[in-house]
C-alpha positions as CSV (number, residue, x, y, z in Angstrom):
1,M,-49.6,-67.4,-54.2
2,T,-52.5,-68.0,-56.7
3,P,-53.0,-71.5,-58.3
4,T,-52.2,-70.0,-61.7
5,R,-48.8,-68.7,-60.3
6,R,-48.1,-72.1,-58.8
7,T,-48.8,-73.7,-62.2
8,S,-46.5,-71.4,-64.0
9,L,-43.7,-72.1,-61.5
10,T,-44.2,-75.8,-61.7
11,A,-44.3,-75.8,-65.5
12,G,-41.2,-73.6,-65.7
13,V,-39.2,-76.0,-63.5
14,L,-40.4,-79.0,-65.6
15,F,-39.4,-77.3,-68.8
16,V,-35.9,-76.8,-67.5
17,L,-35.7,-80.3,-66.2
18,A,-37.0,-81.8,-69.5
19,T,-34.3,-80.0,-71.5
20,T,-31.4,-80.5,-69.2
21,T,-32.1,-84.2,-68.7
22,A,-32.4,-84.8,-72.4
23,L,-29.2,-82.9,-73.1
24,A,-27.4,-84.7,-70.3
25,A,-28.5,-88.1,-71.6
26,S,-27.2,-87.3,-75.1
27,A,-23.9,-86.1,-73.6
28,V,-23.1,-89.2,-71.5
29,E,-24.6,-91.8,-73.8
30,P,-21.8,-93.9,-75.4
31,E,-21.8,-94.8,-79.1
32,V,-23.9,-97.9,-79.7
33,S,-23.8,-98.3,-83.5
34,G,-21.3,-100.6,-85.2
35,T,-19.5,-103.8,-84.1
36,A,-16.5,-102.0,-82.6
37,A,-18.7,-99.6,-80.5
38,L,-20.9,-102.5,-79.4
39,A,-17.8,-104.5,-78.3
40,A,-16.5,-101.6,-76.2
41,L,-19.9,-100.9,-74.6
42,P,-19.4,-103.1,-71.5
43,G,-16.6,-100.8,-70.4
44,S,-18.9,-97.9,-70.5
45,S,-21.9,-99.5,-68.8
46,P,-22.1,-97.0,-65.9
47,A,-22.4,-94.1,-68.4
48,F,-24.8,-96.2,-70.5
49,L,-27.1,-96.9,-67.6
50,L,-27.0,-93.2,-66.5
51,A,-28.0,-92.1,-70.0
52,T,-30.9,-94.5,-69.9
53,L,-32.1,-93.2,-66.5
54,L,-31.8,-89.6,-67.8
55,H,-33.9,-90.6,-70.9
56,L,-36.6,-92.0,-68.6
57,A,-36.5,-88.8,-66.5
58,A,-36.9,-86.7,-69.6
59,A,-39.9,-88.9,-70.6
60,G,-41.5,-88.3,-67.2
61,T,-41.0,-84.5,-67.3
62,S,-42.5,-84.4,-70.7
63,V,-45.9,-85.7,-69.6
64,G,-45.5,-83.7,-66.4
65,I,-45.4,-80.5,-68.4
66,A,-48.7,-81.2,-70.0
67,I,-50.3,-82.2,-66.7
68,A,-49.0,-79.1,-65.0
69,L,-50.3,-76.8,-67.7
70,Y,-53.7,-78.6,-68.0
71,P,-55.7,-76.6,-65.4
72,V,-54.8,-73.3,-67.0
73,I,-55.2,-74.4,-70.6
74,R,-58.5,-76.2,-69.8
75,A,-60.0,-72.9,-68.7
76,A,-59.1,-71.3,-72.0
77,H,-59.9,-74.3,-74.3
78,A,-60.8,-77.7,-72.9
79,T,-60.3,-79.7,-76.1
80,L,-56.8,-78.3,-76.7
81,A,-55.9,-79.0,-73.1
82,I,-57.0,-82.7,-73.3
83,G,-55.2,-83.1,-76.7
84,S,-52.0,-81.7,-75.3
85,V,-52.0,-84.1,-72.4
86,V,-52.8,-87.1,-74.7
87,F,-50.0,-86.4,-77.2
88,R,-47.4,-85.6,-74.6
89,T,-48.4,-88.8,-72.8
90,I,-47.8,-90.7,-76.1
91,E,-44.5,-88.9,-76.3
92,A,-43.4,-90.1,-72.8
93,V,-44.5,-93.6,-73.6
94,F,-42.4,-93.8,-76.8
95,Y,-39.4,-92.2,-75.1
96,A,-39.6,-94.9,-72.4
97,V,-39.9,-97.6,-75.1
98,G,-36.8,-96.1,-76.7
99,A,-34.9,-96.2,-73.4
100,V,-35.9,-99.8,-72.8
101,S,-34.8,-100.8,-76.4
102,L,-31.5,-99.1,-75.6
103,V,-31.1,-101.1,-72.4
104,A,-31.5,-104.3,-74.3
105,V,-28.3,-103.5,-76.2
106,L,-26.1,-103.8,-73.1
107,P,-26.4,-107.6,-72.6
108,L,-25.9,-108.1,-76.4
109,S,-22.6,-106.3,-76.1
110,R,-21.5,-108.7,-73.4
111,E,-22.5,-111.6,-75.5
112,L,-20.6,-110.2,-78.4
113,A,-17.4,-110.0,-76.3
114,A,-17.7,-113.7,-75.4
115,A,-19.0,-115.0,-78.7
116,P,-17.0,-116.9,-81.3
117,T,-16.2,-115.0,-84.5
118,D,-18.8,-116.7,-86.6
119,Q,-21.6,-115.6,-84.3
120,Q,-20.5,-112.0,-83.9
121,A,-22.2,-110.8,-87.1
122,T,-25.6,-112.2,-85.9
123,I,-25.3,-110.5,-82.5
124,S,-24.3,-107.2,-84.1
125,A,-27.3,-107.4,-86.4
126,I,-29.7,-108.0,-83.5
127,A,-28.1,-105.0,-81.6
128,E,-28.5,-102.8,-84.7
129,T,-32.2,-103.8,-84.9
130,M,-32.7,-102.7,-81.2
131,V,-30.9,-99.4,-81.9
132,G,-33.2,-99.0,-85.0
133,Q,-36.3,-99.6,-82.8
134,R,-35.0,-97.1,-80.4
135,D,-34.6,-94.5,-83.1
136,H,-38.1,-95.2,-84.5
137,A,-39.6,-94.9,-81.0
138,V,-37.8,-91.6,-80.5
139,M,-39.2,-90.4,-83.8
140,V,-42.8,-91.2,-82.8
141,G,-42.1,-89.5,-79.5
142,V,-40.9,-86.3,-81.2
143,I,-43.9,-86.2,-83.5
144,A,-46.2,-86.6,-80.5
145,F,-44.3,-83.8,-78.7
146,C,-44.6,-81.5,-81.7
147,T,-48.4,-82.2,-81.9
148,G,-48.9,-81.7,-78.2
149,A,-46.8,-78.5,-78.2
150,L,-48.8,-77.1,-81.2
151,L,-52.0,-77.6,-79.3
152,Y,-51.0,-75.8,-76.1
153,Y,-49.3,-73.0,-78.1
154,L,-52.5,-72.5,-80.0
155,A,-54.4,-72.3,-76.7
156,F,-51.8,-69.8,-75.3
157,Y,-52.0,-67.7,-78.5
158,R,-55.8,-67.6,-78.5
159,S,-56.1,-66.8,-74.7
160,T,-53.1,-64.4,-74.5
161,L,-52.0,-66.3,-71.4
162,L,-48.5,-65.7,-72.7
163,P,-47.2,-63.0,-75.1
164,R,-48.3,-63.9,-78.6
165,W,-44.8,-63.6,-80.0
166,L,-43.7,-66.3,-77.5
167,S,-46.6,-68.6,-78.4
168,A,-46.1,-68.0,-82.2
169,W,-42.3,-68.8,-81.7
170,G,-43.3,-72.1,-80.0
171,A,-45.7,-73.1,-82.8
172,L,-43.2,-72.3,-85.5
173,G,-40.5,-74.2,-83.6
174,A,-42.8,-77.2,-83.3
175,L,-43.4,-77.0,-87.1
176,S,-39.7,-76.8,-87.7
177,M,-39.2,-79.9,-85.6
178,L,-42.0,-81.7,-87.6
179,T,-40.0,-80.8,-90.7
180,A,-37.0,-82.5,-89.2
181,C,-39.1,-85.6,-88.5
182,A,-40.3,-85.7,-92.2
183,L,-36.7,-85.4,-93.5
184,A,-35.5,-88.1,-91.1
185,L,-38.3,-90.4,-92.3
186,V,-37.4,-89.8,-96.0
187,A,-33.6,-90.3,-95.3
188,D,-34.1,-93.1,-92.8
189,R,-31.9,-91.3,-90.3
190,P,-32.3,-90.5,-86.6
191,V,-34.2,-87.3,-86.1
192,T,-31.5,-86.2,-83.6
193,G,-29.3,-85.6,-86.6
194,Y,-31.3,-82.5,-87.6
195,V,-30.0,-80.1,-84.9
196,V,-30.5,-76.9,-86.8
197,L,-34.2,-77.6,-87.2
198,A,-34.5,-78.5,-83.6
199,L,-32.8,-75.4,-82.3
200,P,-35.8,-73.0,-82.6
201,I,-38.1,-75.0,-80.3
202,A,-35.2,-75.9,-77.9
203,V,-34.3,-72.2,-77.4
204,Q,-37.9,-71.2,-77.2
205,E,-38.7,-73.7,-74.4
206,M,-35.8,-72.3,-72.4
207,V,-37.1,-68.7,-72.9
208,L,-40.6,-70.0,-72.1
209,A,-39.3,-71.6,-68.9
210,G,-37.7,-68.3,-67.8
211,W,-40.9,-66.4,-68.6
212,L,-43.0,-68.8,-66.5
213,L,-40.6,-68.7,-63.6
214,V,-40.1,-64.9,-63.6
215,R,-43.3,-63.5,-65.0
216,G,-45.9,-66.3,-65.1
217,F,-49.1,-66.2,-67.0
218,A,-50.6,-62.8,-68.0
219,E,-54.0,-63.4,-66.5
220,E,-56.6,-66.0,-65.8
221,P,-57.7,-67.3,-69.2
222,A,-61.2,-66.4,-70.4
223,P,-63.6,-69.4,-70.6
224,E,-64.4,-70.8,-74.0
225,R,-67.2,-69.0,-75.8
226,T,-70.2,-71.0,-76.7
227,A,-72.9,-70.0,-79.1
228,A,-75.8,-68.1,-77.6
229,P,-79.1,-69.9,-77.6
230,A,-81.5,-68.9,-80.3
231,L,-84.4,-66.7,-79.2
232,A,-87.9,-68.1,-79.7
C-alpha cells in the first residue's frame, strides 16, 4: 500500500467519524435553553455528558482530517496545505471551547434546583450566557472549518487529486455554509439552525469519504510550479 493510499483511507475514516460524532452529539444533547429546560437538566446528565464527549471527539477528528491530508496537499501546494491545517486547528479549538462552555451549564442547573425563587432568575441568566458563549464559539469554529475546507478543495481542484466536480461541490458547499454563518450573525441565531444551507457540505463530505475509502486519490500531485530563472 502506497503512502498516498494510506492517507486517503485515514482521511476517509476521519471524515466519517467527524460527521457521525457531530450528528450523534446533536441527537443526544438535551435542551439547555430556558429555565424549565435548565431545571430538568440534572435528570439528563448522562446524555448531557455523552454529548459533550462526542463534541470533543468531533473537534479532534476535525483537526485530524487536516493533518492526515497535509502530506498529499503539501506536494501540490504547500501554502494551501499549511493554511488548511491552521484553520482546521482553530476550528477544533473553538469546538472544544464550546464543549467546555456547555459543561459549565450542568452545575448551574443543579444550583437552580436548590436555589430560592428570588435567585433563580440570576442563575438562569448566567446559564444563558454560557449557552450564548457556546453558540458563538461554534460559530467561529464553523467559519474556520469553511475557510480550511475551501483551501484544501482549491488544492484538490488545482492538482486533480480528486475529480474536479467533487472538489467544486466541496468549495460551493463551504461557501453555502459561510452564508449560513453570515445569516446567523445578522439574526443573532445559532448557525445550527440553518440546516438547508449546511446540507450541501454535509452530503459532499460523506461522498468524499466514500471516494477516499474506495477509490483514493487519482495520482501523486504534481509539485508546485516555480518561475524559471531569467537567462543572463
